[in-house]
Structures are given as C-alpha cells and as structure tokens.
N, C-alpha and C positions, 0 to 999 in steps of 0.2 A: 783502178778501182773495180772490184768484182761487182757486177750488177745484182741487186736484190729486188728488182722490179717485179719478178714473178711472185714474191712474197708480199705484195703490196698490202693486202688486207691485214696481215700480221704486223707490218710496219705501221699501218694506220692505228691499229689497236694500241700499240706501244706508245705512239705519239700522243694519242688522246688521253692516255693515263700518265703522261709525263708532266708533273706539276710545274717544273722549272721551264719546260718548253712552252707550256700554255701561258705562263707569265711573260716569257720573252716575246711570244707572238703578238701580244697586245700592242707592242710598239709599232707593228707594221703599218697599221692604219694611221696612227698619229704621226709617225716620222716620215712616211712616204706618200700615202694616198692623199692626205689632207694638204700637204705641201704642194703636190702636183696640181691639185685643184686651184690653189691660190695662184701658182705661177702661170697656169694656163689662162685663168680668168683675167690676169693682168696684161695679157698679150693678145690684142684683138686679131692679129694676123696669124694666130697659131694654126687654125684650120687650113689656111692657104699654104702655110709652110709644110704642113703634113702632106698636102697634095703634091707639092713640089718635091718633097723628100721621096715619096712613093715613085714619082716619075723618074727621078734620078736613079733609084735602085733598079727599077724595071728596065730602064734603058741600059744600065750597066750589065744586068743579067742577060739581056738580049745580045750583048756584044762582049761577053765575059772573056773570051779568048783574046780578043784584040787588046783589051785594057790590061790583062795580065801580062801579055808580051810587052806592051809599052812600059808597064811598071818595071819589069825585069831589065829592059834596055836602059832605063833611067837610073836604076839602082847601080848597075854596072858602070854607067857613065860618071856617077858620083864617087866611085871607088869601092862600092860594096859588092855583095854577091847574093844571088837568089838560089835557094835549094828547093826542089820540088819533091814533096812527100805524098805518095798516094795513100799510105796507110799510117796508123799510129806507130807501128813498128819502124817504118821508114823514118818518121820524124824523130823518134827517140834516138835512133842510131846516128842520124845526121848530127844532132845536137851533141851526143856523146863524142863523136869524132872531132867536132870543133873544140869542145872543152879539152879533150886530151891533147889536141894540137897546141892549145894555149897553155898546157901544163897545169890545168885548173885543179885545185883542191877544194876551193870554196866558190860557190856560185850564189849571187844574190838574185832574187826574183821579184819582179813586179807582179801584180795580180794578173792572172791569165787563165781563163776558162779552157782555152785550147790546151794549155799545159796539163790541166786536170783531165781533159778528154783523152790525152795520150798517156796519162799516168807517168809523167816525166820524173817527179821527185823520187819515187822508189827505185826507178831505173838508174838514176844517177847515183843514188846511195849504194846500190848493188855494185857499182863500179868505182867505189871509193871517192866519190865527189859529194860534198855536203851542200845541199841546197838550203838557202836561208830565205824564207818568205819575209818581205819587208812591208807589205801592206798590213796594217794593224789587224784587220779581221783575219787575213790569211795567216798571219803570225800566230794568232790565238788558236786557230784550228790546227795549225801544224803542231803546236805544243800538245793539243788534245788528241792528236793523231786521228782527225776526222776530216771528211770532205766538206766543202762549202755547202751551206744549206740555202743560199740565196745568191743570185747572179751578181748583185752589186754589194750585198751585205753578207759576206761569207759566214760571219759569226753571229748573225742576228738571233740565232737560237740559244745563245748563251746569256745568262743573267750576269750582272755585275759581280755577284758573289762567286759564281763559277769561274769567272775570269780572275778574280782575286786569288782563288784557290790554285789555279793553274800557275799564276806568276809566283806565288809563294813556294810551290813545289819545284818549279824549274829554275827559278832565279836564285835560290838559296846557294847553289854551288858557285854562283857568280858574286857572292858577297852581299846579296840583297836579302837580308834576314828579317826585315820588317814587313808584316802583312799589311797591305794597303787596302783601303776600302773606298776611297774617293776616285771617281772616274778620271779626273785630271791628274791625280798622282799615278794611276796605272798607266796612263798614256806617257807621262814623263819617264817612268821607269822603262817602258818598252823602248822609247827613243834612246835612252841612255844605253840599253843593252845592244840595240841594233846599230848605233853609229859606228862602232869599231868594225862591224862586219862589212859595211860598205867599203871601208879602206882596205880590208883584207882580201876582198873578192877578186878573183882573177877574171871572171866572166860575169856579165850582167844579162839576165834574160827577162824580156818583157813581152807582153801581148801587144795587140794593136787594136784600137777602136776603128781606125781607118787606114787604108793604104792608098796613097794618091798616085794615080798612074802618070800624070803629066810631069811629076817631079821625082818620082821614086822615093817618096817620103812615107814614113810610118808616123802615126799620130796616136798618142795615149792621153787619156783624161784621168786625172787623179785629184784627190782633195788633201793629200798628205805630203806631196813632194817626193815620196819615196821612189817614184818612177824615174824622176830626173837623176837622183843619186845612183840608181841602179844602172842606168844606161850611160852615164857620163864618167863615172870614176873608174870602172874596170878597163882593162886593156882591150876587151872584146865585148861588143854588144850583139846579142842574138835576139831577133824578133821572131816569135812564132805566132802565126795567124792563119786563119782559114781563107779559102779562095774568095768568098763572098764579101770580105772586108774591103774590097777594092772599090774606089770611086774615081771618076775620070779626072776631076780638076780640084784645085784648092777652093774654088768658089762652091763646088758641090759639097765638099767637106764642111765648109762654113755653114751652109744651109742646114745640113743634118745636125750639126753641133747645136744649133739653136733649138731644136726639138729634143735632143738627147738629154741634156741635164734637167730641163723642165719636166720631162717625163720620168726621169730616174729618181732624182732627189729633190725636185722642186726648186732648184737653183736656176738662175739665168744662165750661168756657165759654171763649169767645175772650176775649182781654185787654180788648178794647173792644167793647161792644154799644151802639150809638148810635141813639136814637130821635129823629127830626126831625119836627116838626109845624108846618108853615107858616113864614113869615118871622119875623124878629125883631119882638117886640112893643115897645111904648114903654119898658117898664121892664126889658127884657132887656139885660144888659151886652155881649152880642156876638151874632153871627148875621147872616145875609144879609138884605138889604132885600127881596129877591124870592125866591120859592120856586115852582119849576115841576116838574111830574111829566110825563114823556113815556111813555105806555103803548104798547108795541109789540105788535102781533098777529103779523104775519109768518107767517100760516098756522096759528097755534095754535088759533084758534076752530074751524077746520075739522076738527081732530082729535077734538073732542068727539063722542061717539057712534060712534067708529071703533075698530078694533082697537088703535090707538096712543094712546088716551086716557090710559092710565096713566102715560105718560112725562111728562105735565103735573104729576104729583105730585113730580117731581124737585126737590130743594132744593139741588142743585149742591154736594154735600159732597165728591165725588170718591172715595168709598169703592169704587165699582166699578172705577175706574182702579187704585186701590192694591192690589187683590186680583186683577187680571186678568193671567194669565200672558202674554197676547199684548201688552198694553200694556207690561208689564215688560220685554219683549224688544225692542220697536221704538219706544217713546216715542210722543208725541202727534203730531208733525209728519207721520209716515207716513200718518195718516188723511186728510190733505190738506185739512182745513177747520178751522173754529173749534172745533168740538166733537169730541173724540176718545174713546177708550175705549169701553166697552160702551154708555153712554148716548148717545155720539156716533154709534155704529153704528145706533142707533134714530132719533135726532132729525135727524141730518144729511140722510138721504133725504127727510124731510118738507119740507126747506127748499131743497135744491138738486136734488132729483129722484132717483128710484131709478136712472135711466139713468146719471147721473153718479156715484152713490155705491153701486152695487150690490155692489162688492167688500166694503164695510165689514161688512154683516151676516154675511158668511162668515168674518170675521177673529175667530173664536172657536172654542174646543174644546167649547163647551157644558158646561163643568165645573160651572156653576151658582154659582160663588163670588160673582159680581156680585149676583145676586138674594139670596143668603144674607146678604150684609152690608148691602144697601141699607136704610137706615133707614125708607124709605117702601114697602118690600116691592114694588118695581116688577118685574114679570115680564119682565125684559130678554131672556132667552133665547127666551121665547114670541114676543115682538115681532120679534126678529131672524128667527125662523122665518117669520113673516108676510112680512117683506121678501124672504126667500129665495124664497118661493112666488111673489111678484110678479115677481121677477127671472126665475124659471124660465118663468112664463107669457109674459113679454115677450121671451123668448129672448135675454136679456142674457148668460147664461153661455156658455162655449165649447160648441160642438156636441158634442164628445167627452164632456163632462161631462153634458150633457142625455141623450145616448144611453145612457150608463152608468146614469143614474138610472132611465131607462125599462126597461132590462134588469133592473135590480135589483128594480123594482116588479113586473115581470111574474113573476119568479121568486118573490118574497115572497108573491104571491097563490096560490102552489101549494105548500102546506106540505111535502108529501112530497118534492117536487123540491128545495125549499129545504134541508131537513134533509140530504138526500143530498149535495148539492153542497157545503154548508158542512162536512160531515164529511170529504169528500175534500180540501177546501182546508186544513183543520186538519192532517190527516195529512201533506199535501205540505209545508206550511210548517214543520211540526215536523222533517221530514226535511231540508229545506233549511237549517234553522238548526243542524244538528248540526256539531260537538260543543259549540259555545259557547252554544247556546241563544238565538242572535240572528241576524238577517239583515242583512248589510252592503249588499245591493242586492236590489231586487225590481222586476220589470217593473210599470209603471203606478203605482209608489209612489216615484218618484224625488224627489218633493218632500219626502219624509221621509228616505229613506236617503241622499240627497246630503249631509246634514249630521249624521246620527246613525244608530245602528243601530236596527233594529226588533226588539223582543223576539219570539222565536218562541213560538207557542202551546204550552201544556202541558196535557195531559189532553184531555178531551172538549169538544165545543161546549157553549154555554150551553143550547141546547135539549135536548141529551142529558142534561146534569146536572140540568136542571129535571125532566125526565121521570123520571129515576132517583129524585130526591128525593120526588116525588109518590107513586111506587110504594112507597117506604120508609115514607111517612106513612099509606098506605092501610090 
C-alpha cells in the first residue's frame, strides 16, 4: 500500500464530505464503545487485569531476545519452522518461497494486519498466486480493492447497500444473480462463495494475536471460524506475526485474552480462540502437514529503549479507534496507511518516517480517551507529543505554525505578560461573542469556525480563577 499520509488534509476533506462514510461511522460508538463500557463495568477485576497485562508485556519486552529464541526452539521441537524477516521485502519473499515450494496456486488468508503491513496480497498476485480473504470484512474490502479502515472491523466504512452492490457485481459470474438486501442473506452468500475456496487452497496464511514462548504456539481469535478452516484444511499453514506478539506462557496469554475481547468488541471472549502448535501429528485427524512462522521486525526492535517503546505493548484491540473523536469523524483511510487511529498516529511514523506521516500525531484533540480505554495503558498522547516535537525540530510544520508556537513560548515564559494578554483576550472574545455567547468567525481560527461556532469565554481566565481559589483557601 502506497502511503498517502502526507495528503492527510485532503484525505480528511474527502472523508468529511463522503455521506456513505459518515453514515457508516455512526456505528462505531454503538457497536464498539458502548459494548466495551458494559463489558468492563460487569467485571470488577478489570483494572487489576490491565495492570497485570501491562506487567506481562513490559517483562516480555525487557527480555524479548530470550523469549523469541525460546519460541523458535519450541516451534522446531513441535515439527515447525521459524523464519526471521527484518523487512517487509524479506517477509514477502519468504512466504512466496514457501508457497512455491508447496506448489500453491490458491492461498486462503485469515485476517492479518501484518500481511497488510508487508503488502502481501499484491505480491502473491504478481507471482501467479491467488490470495482469498476469508474474514468477512477483509473479503468485502478485497472485492472493493481497498485497504482496511479499522484494525478489527476492516469494512466498517461500508454501508449495507455498498456491500450489496459489491456482491451483486462480483458474484454474478458465480451464478448469484439475485441482489440481496438483508444482512443475514449477504453473510450466507459470502459463506456459500467462500466454502469451496477453503477446500481448494494449497496454503493457509493467518496472523497471530499471541505467540507463546513456552510451547511454540500461535494463537488467533476470531468470531467467524474462518481462521480455523484457513489453518487446518490446507497442506501448509503459514503464520505471519511481528516480534512483539510474543508472551512467555499460556497463563500470560490467558490473562491478556481476558482484557482483549472486552476492549475490542465488548465480548467476554471471542467466539473462537484457536491455539496451533506445529503441524499435524500422526494420530491427528486433521491439520496441515507443514507449519511455518514468519517473524517480522520492520523496525520494531529499534523502538526498544526509545520514547516509543510502549507502543509495542499494543494488542490490536482497536479500543483507541472506537473512542477517538477524530477517527469517528474521518474513518481510517484518511490516515493514509495501514494503521490508523491513535495507535496508527504513533506507529506509522516509525515505519514510513515522520517526514511522510507528520500530520498524524497532530490529528488529536488530546482528550486522553485513547489512553483511558487502552487495556495495555499505552500513553498514546505522550508519544504523539514526542512525534510533534520531532516534526517541529525538522521544520515539517507550516512556517506560520512554527512562528506562532515560538511567540506563544516567548510569552508563556513571562508570567506577568502572559496573564495580562490572556485577560485582554478573554474580555475581547467575550465581547465579540455577544449576545449569543459564541463566535461565528475568528481570525486565525478558520479551521474551527468554518464548520462550527466557537464558544465565547465566560468569566475569568484559568490563571485568575486559580489565583482567586488559592487566596480563598489561604
């Protein structure tokens, strides 16, 4: 996927004027945020579990080399093989070589953001191998030739009518001539189309929510069962995952699983939680003959020991997306690359560069909701501020913005002048906002007032109120 993060403002304008997208985005709060609140409220120990999950991931990152080596040893002991990929190019080539070794013509795929990160599908197609997405959301966007717009709901930007149109267009050649309008009918038709593809596939490729060091096991969570069919029916199962998916023990994975589904979809657990350890044994009734794990770095190891280390705790639940007012207004495609939302605003610059992605860390009101709901307590606003500082130092922001910040910093370092100027500004804005108490236009604030009114200040400045309160308590 070619990044378009540098065109963020143009992407946002397009998203805000896309009526279908705006209709679809209204589902985010209803389907995800509200359900998370209900699930967390019903679990008194949720905050303690969050603390334990953070401890597990921090410990793992402190000893990442040890647990990765242990994982490889146990995968080999179970009959599988681990492949190390430093770059997306390495990962693509390893998977292509494995598919060609298996004589693959068709590959079924479970949902995998890492596969999106390395642009696996177009690469396989270029070499004569047909990838078939089996997750319903991923299947929809594959038909639409679009990237996912949400980390757990890839097609959340599509309305039911758009999905109906896609199926009518692409399934007609398969004998499906009736245009369907009901959600259950669309799901049934997708299932009918995809079932034969599972049986035809030579290789199955999945991602991994966790990799367990003590057993050499990969874990996936799904709600459709497509992941099980993808990894059990073909002759070869390939797992593609990034280094930080490792956890030390089965017990550690179980702990994090308890916060994952609740944070992602508001479920106690996903419908399917599947553990895969090596290829089929002699007495197994099913399973692949070969099991391979491709471990991707792509710059992650360089984040250890930096201000961005904590993003490696991310378990891809999507809670930060579901509670972000910016994401809820513009969707995922506006961010211009694989990862969107608050976690994407932190992770994307590490992979495509702050020069390309410097707009993303500024796409936040710093309301703090993302950090508040993150099950791994990742300080996303703090890390976005670090990126803003780098963008400022590299002079990537507009000159007018840099000058304004320098002026503000100069004034802020002179408290008496700061209090006087802010007092004058409050009185002026309050006068401008009469009699309605709001401003319909304001110089230098057109980005806000072009689309909404700005509430006029009421009362005194914060500094004045703070001083008065301190005097009252003295």
